[in-house]
C-alpha positions as CSV (number, residue, x, y, z in Angstrom):
1,X,297.6,4.5,160.9
2,X,296.9,0.9,161.7
3,X,297.3,-2.4,159.9
4,X,294.2,-2.8,157.6
5,X,291.4,-4.7,159.4
6,X,290.9,-6.9,156.4
7,X,293.2,-8.0,153.7
8,X,292.9,-7.1,150.0
9,X,293.1,-9.2,146.9
10,X,296.4,-9.7,145.2
11,X,295.2,-7.6,142.3
12,X,294.2,-4.7,144.6
13,X,297.5,-4.7,146.3
14,X,299.4,-4.8,143.0
15,X,297.3,-1.9,141.8
16,X,298.1,0.1,145.0
17,X,301.8,-0.6,144.4
18,X,301.6,0.7,140.8
19,X,299.8,3.9,141.9
20,X,302.3,4.5,144.7
21,X,305.1,4.5,142.1
22,X,303.4,6.8,139.6
23,X,305.5,9.8,140.5
24,X,308.9,7.9,140.7
25,X,311.6,8.5,138.3
26,X,311.0,6.6,135.0
27,X,314.6,5.2,135.1
28,X,314.0,2.5,132.5
29,X,313.8,5.3,129.9
30,X,317.6,5.9,130.4
31,X,317.1,9.5,131.3
32,X,318.3,9.3,135.0
33,X,321.9,10.4,135.5
34,X,322.2,9.2,139.1
35,X,321.1,6.4,141.5
36,X,320.2,3.7,138.9
37,X,322.1,1.8,136.2
38,X,320.3,0.4,133.1
39,X,321.5,-2.9,131.7
40,X,318.5,-3.6,129.5
41,X,315.3,-5.5,130.0
42,X,317.0,-8.9,129.5
43,X,319.5,-8.1,132.2
44,X,316.7,-6.9,134.5
45,X,314.8,-10.1,133.8
46,X,317.7,-12.4,134.7
47,X,318.5,-10.4,137.8
48,X,314.9,-10.5,139.0
49,X,314.5,-14.2,138.3
50,X,317.6,-15.1,140.3
51,X,316.8,-12.6,143.0
52,X,313.3,-14.0,143.5
53,X,314.5,-17.6,143.4
54,X,316.7,-16.9,146.5
55,X,314.6,-14.1,148.0
56,X,313.7,-16.2,151.1
57,X,317.0,-18.0,151.6
58,X,318.9,-16.6,154.5
59,X,322.6,-15.8,154.1
60,X,323.0,-15.6,157.9
61,X,324.4,-19.2,158.1
62,X,326.3,-20.6,155.1
63,X,326.2,-24.1,156.5
64,X,322.5,-24.1,156.0
65,X,322.5,-22.7,152.5
66,X,325.7,-23.9,150.8
67,X,324.5,-22.4,147.5
68,X,324.8,-18.9,149.0
69,X,328.4,-19.7,150.2
70,X,329.2,-20.9,146.7
71,X,327.8,-17.7,145.2
72,X,329.7,-15.5,147.6
73,X,333.1,-17.2,147.3
74,X,332.9,-17.2,143.5
75,X,331.7,-13.6,143.3
76,X,334.6,-12.6,145.6
77,X,337.1,-14.6,143.6
78,X,336.0,-12.9,140.4
79,X,336.3,-9.5,142.0
80,X,339.8,-10.3,143.3
81,X,340.9,-11.4,139.8
82,X,339.2,-8.3,138.3
83,X,341.2,-6.1,140.6
84,X,344.5,-8.0,140.1
85,X,344.7,-9.6,143.5
86,X,346.6,-12.8,144.2
87,X,345.8,-16.1,145.9
88,X,346.1,-14.6,149.4
89,X,343.3,-12.0,148.9
90,X,340.0,-12.5,150.5
91,X,336.7,-10.6,150.9
92,X,333.0,-10.6,151.5
93,X,329.8,-9.7,149.8
94,X,328.0,-6.7,151.4
95,X,324.8,-4.7,151.0
96,X,326.5,-1.8,149.3
97,X,329.4,0.5,149.2
98,X,328.7,2.1,152.5
99,X,328.7,-1.2,154.3
100,X,331.9,-2.2,152.4
101,X,333.7,1.0,153.5
102,X,332.4,0.8,157.1
103,X,333.8,-2.7,157.3
104,X,337.2,-1.7,156.0
105,X,337.4,1.1,158.6
106,X,336.2,-1.2,161.4
107,X,338.8,-3.8,160.4
108,X,341.5,-1.1,160.4
109,X,340.5,0.1,163.8
110,X,340.5,-3.3,165.4
111,X,343.7,-4.3,163.6
112,X,345.4,-1.1,165.0
113,X,344.0,-1.9,168.5
114,X,345.5,-5.4,168.5
115,X,348.7,-4.9,166.6
116,X,349.7,-1.3,167.5
117,X,347.8,-0.7,170.8
118,X,346.1,2.4,169.5
119,X,343.2,3.4,171.7
120,X,342.1,6.6,170.0
121,X,342.5,5.8,166.3
122,X,342.6,8.5,163.5
123,X,342.3,8.3,159.7
124,X,343.3,10.6,156.9
125,X,341.1,11.1,153.8
126,X,340.7,13.7,151.0
127,X,337.6,15.9,151.2
128,X,336.5,14.2,148.0
129,X,336.3,10.8,149.7
130,X,332.8,9.5,149.9
131,X,330.8,10.7,152.9
132,X,330.4,7.1,154.1
133,X,333.9,7.4,155.6
134,X,332.8,10.3,157.7
135,X,329.8,8.1,158.7
136,X,332.4,5.4,159.7
137,X,334.3,7.9,161.8
138,X,331.0,9.0,163.4
139,X,329.8,5.4,164.1
140,X,333.1,3.9,165.2
141,X,334.4,7.0,167.2
142,X,337.4,7.5,165.0
143,X,339.1,10.8,164.6
144,X,339.7,12.0,161.0
145,X,341.5,14.7,159.1
146,X,340.0,15.9,155.8
147,X,342.7,16.9,153.4
148,X,342.0,19.6,150.8
149,X,342.4,18.9,147.1
150,X,343.9,20.7,144.2
151,X,341.2,23.1,143.0
152,X,342.1,22.5,139.3
153,X,342.4,18.7,139.2
154,X,340.3,17.9,142.3
155,X,342.9,15.3,143.2
156,X,344.6,15.2,146.6
157,X,348.3,15.9,146.9
158,X,350.1,12.9,148.4
159,X,352.4,15.2,150.4
160,X,349.3,16.8,152.1
161,X,348.1,13.3,153.0
162,X,351.4,12.5,154.6
163,X,351.5,15.8,156.4
164,X,348.2,14.9,158.1
165,X,349.4,11.6,159.5
166,X,349.6,11.4,163.3
167,X,351.1,8.8,165.6
168,X,347.6,7.4,166.1
169,X,346.7,7.3,162.4
170,X,345.6,3.9,161.4
171,X,344.3,4.3,157.8
172,X,344.7,6.3,154.6
173,X,341.8,6.5,152.2
174,X,341.8,7.2,148.4
175,X,339.2,6.9,145.7
176,X,339.1,5.3,142.3
177,X,337.3,7.3,141.2
178,X,335.9,9.9,143.6
179,X,332.2,10.4,143.0
180,X,331.9,14.2,142.8
181,X,334.2,14.9,139.9
182,X,335.0,11.5,138.4
183,X,338.8,11.6,138.9
184,X,341.2,9.1,140.4
185,X,343.4,10.0,143.4
186,X,347.2,9.5,142.9
187,X,347.0,6.1,144.5
188,X,350.5,4.7,143.7
189,X,352.1,7.7,145.5
190,X,349.7,7.5,148.4
191,X,350.3,3.7,148.6
192,X,354.1,4.4,148.8
193,X,353.5,6.7,151.7
194,X,351.3,4.0,153.4
195,X,354.1,1.4,153.0
196,X,356.8,3.8,154.3
197,X,354.7,4.8,157.3
198,X,353.5,1.3,158.0
199,X,349.8,2.2,157.5
200,X,346.8,0.6,155.9
201,X,345.4,2.1,152.7
202,X,341.8,1.6,151.6
203,X,340.9,2.3,148.0
204,X,337.2,3.2,147.5
205,X,336.4,1.7,144.1
206,X,332.7,1.5,144.8
207,X,331.7,3.4,141.6
208,X,334.8,3.0,139.5
209,X,336.4,-0.3,140.5
210,X,334.3,-2.5,138.2
211,X,334.4,-0.2,135.2
212,X,337.9,1.2,135.2
213,X,339.7,-2.1,134.4
214,X,337.5,-2.3,131.2
215,X,338.3,1.3,130.4
216,X,342.0,0.4,130.7
217,X,341.5,-2.5,128.2
218,X,339.8,-0.1,125.8
219,X,342.8,2.1,125.7
220,X,341.8,4.9,128.2
221,X,344.5,6.2,130.5
222,X,343.7,4.7,133.9
223,X,345.8,5.3,137.0
224,X,346.8,2.1,138.7
225,X,344.6,1.7,141.8
226,X,344.1,-2.0,142.6
227,X,346.0,-4.8,144.3
228,X,348.7,-4.5,141.6
229,X,349.8,-1.4,143.6
230,X,352.0,-2.4,146.6
231,X,350.6,-0.8,149.7
232,X,346.9,-1.1,148.8
233,X,345.5,-3.2,151.6
234,X,341.8,-3.2,151.0
235,X,339.4,-2.2,148.2
236,X,335.6,-1.7,148.0
237,X,333.7,-2.3,144.8
238,X,330.0,-2.2,144.0
239,X,328.2,-4.6,141.7
240,X,324.9,-2.7,141.8
241,X,326.4,0.1,139.7
242,X,328.3,-0.9,136.5
243,X,327.8,-4.7,136.9
244,X,324.1,-4.0,136.8
245,X,323.2,-6.1,139.8
246,X,320.2,-5.3,141.9
247,X,320.8,-3.2,145.1
248,X,322.5,-3.9,147.3
249,X,325.5,-5.7,146.0
250,X,329.0,-4.9,146.8
251,X,332.3,-6.5,148.0
252,X,335.0,-5.5,150.4
253,X,338.4,-7.1,149.6
254,X,341.5,-7.5,151.7
255,X,345.1,-8.4,150.8
256,X,345.1,-11.1,153.5
257,X,343.0,-13.1,155.9
258,X,345.1,-11.6,158.7
259,X,343.5,-8.2,158.1
260,X,340.0,-9.5,157.2
261,X,339.9,-11.3,160.5
262,X,339.3,-8.0,162.3
263,X,336.2,-7.3,160.2
264,X,334.4,-10.4,161.6
265,X,332.1,-10.0,164.7
266,X,331.5,-13.1,166.8
267,X,329.5,-13.4,170.1
268,X,329.5,-16.6,172.2
269,X,328.6,-14.9,175.4
270,X,324.9,-15.1,175.2
271,X,322.3,-17.9,175.4
272,X,321.2,-18.1,171.8
273,X,322.6,-19.5,168.6
274,X,326.2,-19.0,167.6
275,X,326.6,-15.5,166.2
276,X,329.4,-15.1,163.5
277,X,328.9,-12.1,161.3
278,X,331.5,-11.4,158.6
279,X,329.5,-8.3,157.7
280,X,327.3,-5.8,159.5
281,X,324.1,-7.5,158.6
282,X,323.1,-10.7,160.3
283,X,319.9,-12.1,158.7
284,X,319.9,-11.1,155.0
285,X,318.2,-12.3,151.9
286,X,320.2,-14.4,149.4
287,X,318.5,-12.5,146.5
288,X,321.3,-10.0,145.9
289,X,324.0,-12.7,146.0
290,X,322.1,-14.9,143.6
291,X,321.3,-12.1,141.2
292,X,324.9,-10.8,141.1
293,X,326.3,-14.3,140.5
294,X,323.7,-14.9,137.7
295,X,324.5,-11.6,136.0
296,X,328.3,-12.2,136.0
297,X,327.6,-15.5,134.3
298,X,324.9,-14.1,132.0
299,X,326.9,-11.1,130.7
300,X,330.4,-12.5,131.1
301,X,333.6,-10.5,130.5
302,X,332.7,-9.9,126.8
303,X,329.3,-8.5,127.7
304,X,330.7,-6.2,130.3
305,X,333.5,-5.0,128.0
306,X,330.8,-4.2,125.4
307,X,328.8,-2.2,128.0
308,X,332.0,-0.4,129.1
309,X,332.8,0.6,125.5
310,X,329.3,2.1,125.1
311,X,329.7,3.9,128.5
312,X,333.1,5.3,127.5
313,X,331.7,6.6,124.1
314,X,328.7,8.3,125.8
315,X,331.0,9.9,128.4
316,X,333.3,11.3,125.8
317,X,330.4,12.6,123.6
318,X,328.8,14.4,126.5
319,X,332.1,15.8,127.8
320,X,333.0,17.0,124.3
321,X,329.6,18.8,124.1
322,X,330.2,20.6,127.4
323,X,333.7,21.6,126.3
324,X,332.2,23.2,123.2
325,X,329.5,25.2,125.1
326,X,331.0,28.6,126.0
327,X,328.7,29.1,129.0
328,X,329.6,26.0,131.0
329,X,332.8,24.1,131.8
330,X,334.0,20.8,133.1
331,X,335.2,21.0,136.7
332,X,337.7,18.2,136.0
333,X,338.6,16.1,133.1
334,X,336.6,12.9,133.6
335,X,338.7,9.7,134.1
336,X,335.7,7.4,134.5
337,X,332.0,7.6,133.6
338,X,331.3,10.6,135.9
339,X,331.1,14.2,134.7
340,X,330.7,17.4,136.8
341,X,330.2,20.7,135.1
342,X,329.6,24.3,136.3
343,X,329.1,27.8,135.2
344,X,330.9,31.0,136.1
345,X,328.5,33.7,135.0
346,X,325.1,32.4,136.2
347,X,323.7,30.0,138.9
348,X,323.9,26.4,137.8
349,X,321.1,24.9,139.9
350,X,318.1,25.9,137.7
351,X,319.4,23.5,135.1
352,X,318.2,20.6,137.3
353,X,314.6,21.8,137.4
354,X,314.6,22.7,133.7
355,X,315.9,19.3,132.7
356,X,313.4,17.6,135.1
357,X,310.6,19.2,133.1
358,X,312.1,17.8,129.9
359,X,312.1,14.3,131.4
360,X,315.8,14.1,132.5
361,X,317.2,13.7,136.1
362,X,320.6,15.4,136.6
363,X,322.1,15.7,140.1
364,X,323.0,19.0,141.8
365,X,326.1,19.2,143.9
366,X,326.7,22.0,146.3
367,X,329.8,24.2,146.3
368,X,331.5,23.0,149.4
369,X,335.0,22.0,150.6
370,X,336.9,23.6,147.7
371,X,334.5,22.6,144.9
372,X,332.2,24.9,143.0
373,X,328.4,24.4,142.7
374,X,327.9,22.0,139.8
375,X,325.8,19.4,138.0
376,X,326.8,15.8,138.3
377,X,326.2,13.1,135.6
378,X,326.6,9.4,136.2
379,X,326.8,8.1,132.7
380,X,325.5,4.6,131.7
381,X,325.8,2.4,128.7
382,X,322.1,3.1,127.9
383,X,323.0,6.8,127.7
384,X,324.8,6.3,124.3
385,X,321.5,5.8,122.5
386,X,320.0,8.9,124.1
387,X,322.9,11.3,123.5
388,X,321.2,12.8,120.4
389,X,318.2,13.7,122.6
390,X,320.1,14.7,125.7
391,X,322.5,17.2,124.3
392,X,320.0,19.5,122.6
393,X,317.9,19.5,125.8
394,X,320.9,20.2,127.9
395,X,321.9,23.1,125.6
396,X,318.4,24.5,125.9
397,X,318.4,24.1,129.7
398,X,321.7,25.9,129.9
399,X,320.4,28.8,127.8
400,X,317.2,29.0,129.9
401,X,319.2,29.0,133.2
402,X,321.3,31.8,131.8
403,X,318.2,33.8,130.9
404,X,316.6,33.2,134.2
405,X,319.8,34.1,136.1
406,X,318.1,33.1,139.4
407,X,320.1,34.6,142.2
408,X,319.6,35.1,145.9
409,X,319.4,38.8,147.0
410,X,322.7,39.9,148.5
411,X,321.1,40.5,151.9
412,X,319.8,37.0,152.0
413,X,323.2,35.6,151.0
414,X,324.8,37.5,153.8
415,X,322.3,36.3,156.3
416,X,322.7,32.7,155.3
417,X,326.5,32.9,155.3
418,X,326.3,34.3,158.9
419,X,324.4,31.3,160.3
420,X,326.3,29.2,162.8
421,X,325.5,25.8,164.3
422,X,325.7,27.3,167.8
423,X,322.9,29.8,167.2
424,X,320.8,27.7,164.9
425,X,317.3,27.0,166.4
426,X,314.1,25.2,165.3
427,X,312.6,28.6,164.6
428,X,315.5,29.4,162.3
429,X,314.8,26.1,160.4
430,X,311.1,26.9,160.0
431,X,311.9,30.4,158.7
432,X,314.3,29.0,156.1
433,X,311.9,26.4,154.9
434,X,309.2,29.0,154.5
435,X,311.6,31.1,152.4
436,X,312.5,28.1,150.2
437,X,308.8,27.1,149.7
438,X,309.3,23.8,151.5
439,X,307.3,24.4,154.6
440,X,304.7,21.7,153.7
441,X,306.5,18.8,152.1
442,X,308.7,18.5,149.0
443,X,309.2,21.6,146.9
444,X,308.1,21.8,143.3
445,X,311.5,22.9,142.2
446,X,314.9,22.4,143.8
447,X,316.8,25.5,142.7
448,X,315.7,27.8,145.5
449,X,316.6,25.4,148.3
450,X,319.9,24.5,146.7
451,X,320.9,28.1,146.2
452,X,320.1,28.7,149.9
453,X,322.0,25.6,151.0
454,X,325.0,26.6,148.8
455,X,325.1,30.0,150.6
456,X,325.3,28.5,154.1
457,X,328.3,27.2,155.9
458,X,328.5,23.4,155.3
459,X,328.0,22.7,159.0
460,X,324.7,24.6,159.0
461,X,323.5,23.1,155.7
462,X,324.0,19.7,157.4
463,X,321.7,20.7,160.3
464,X,319.1,21.9,157.8
465,X,319.2,18.7,155.8
466,X,319.0,16.6,159.0
467,X,315.9,18.6,160.1
468,X,314.3,18.3,156.7
469,X,314.7,14.5,156.6
470,X,313.5,14.3,160.2
471,X,310.3,16.0,159.1
472,X,310.0,14.0,155.9
473,X,309.9,10.5,157.6
474,X,306.8,10.9,159.7
475,X,303.5,9.1,160.0
476,X,301.1,9.6,157.0
477,X,298.4,12.0,157.7
478,X,295.7,9.7,156.3
479,X,295.2,6.2,155.1
480,X,296.0,5.4,151.5
481,X,293.1,5.6,149.1
482,X,291.5,2.5,147.8
483,X,292.5,1.2,144.4
């Protein structure tokens, strides 16, 4: 496929864009329980206006665009105050939670190299910690130990975290809250261990960090997790979730500049301009910064507290309905705005496809690393108005999934369970995709492939997903049709 020989009119291009998005999730309807967060049309309008105003400004060099430096330092200051930091705390704006967590790990690695002389660093994290920490270990060549969690509470035992510490351990990781089940790790106890063992502790507050302080103010029981806890040395928090900023908008915060210094990359040993990168990105649009700053001023603390109250009410209403249903159960008692529920007597995955046909997107989660296959819901303030529609549809979907009772034949389950990374071949992958009905692009339904993935060892499922995405991102077979 080549660049079009001749350009099209603006209207033609806009029409092509609209046609391309015809099959995307209609997230503005409030029926999407993952990936997006709906603040309302007025919030979206403010964010887009601010974003477009600073779209072409480059946040690479704050001396050229002092407005972007103003936005970043003020956003970070608000985040520090929100997470009960003091005057010594510092931080930076990033493109999202993954970048924030990568930077915290990179800073810990370089700090340990300089201050402790550790050449082969290692970190300790619960199996429920976000996968981006495993990405950090992979990218930065850091060893890691994944610590199992309590199968009833889905929280890590602090003593198990301490038992996994080695002489070369540089960092402990905990979540507030963890994504899969919506619970908060015992951070005060883990922080005490970090202090006693002279280790850094990063708290991943990407999805919960902004919302949980509001839940606390609304009377919900919230485990302390922020800079008010001695021993917490860094925190990540996203604004593009419950602060309703456009993606990507996050911050990584440190208790001191002495630690943050190890996050910064500088290169003077080349012939070009001075390279000083506080974050991973170099050239980057000022749009996310401006939009986040604008929304913090537009909604204010009172507006965010109102949104949090609605989110809390919606979460409680949905959790209560799941508790009342005899055929499903909560995996854990939600401590934030995230719910995970499962079934013991029938496969849970068909609920995803049934709900999709009814206009709802709910997220499947595989039964790995001590968790059971489940459905995940990220609940938003806009959900509150739709609870009366959502709950009857969910009840009907549960009943339909029970009736369908879609299961893999035992012979297939045994075959899938026997697969190993060592013997897995491209031909194995092609056979699996044919069995799942995904040999030619995206499947119509997700239940068959999720049932198959759930039956495989996690390491094999990872290979399958890698191959699937490697096939998905290829050159288009033909040019796009004219508008």
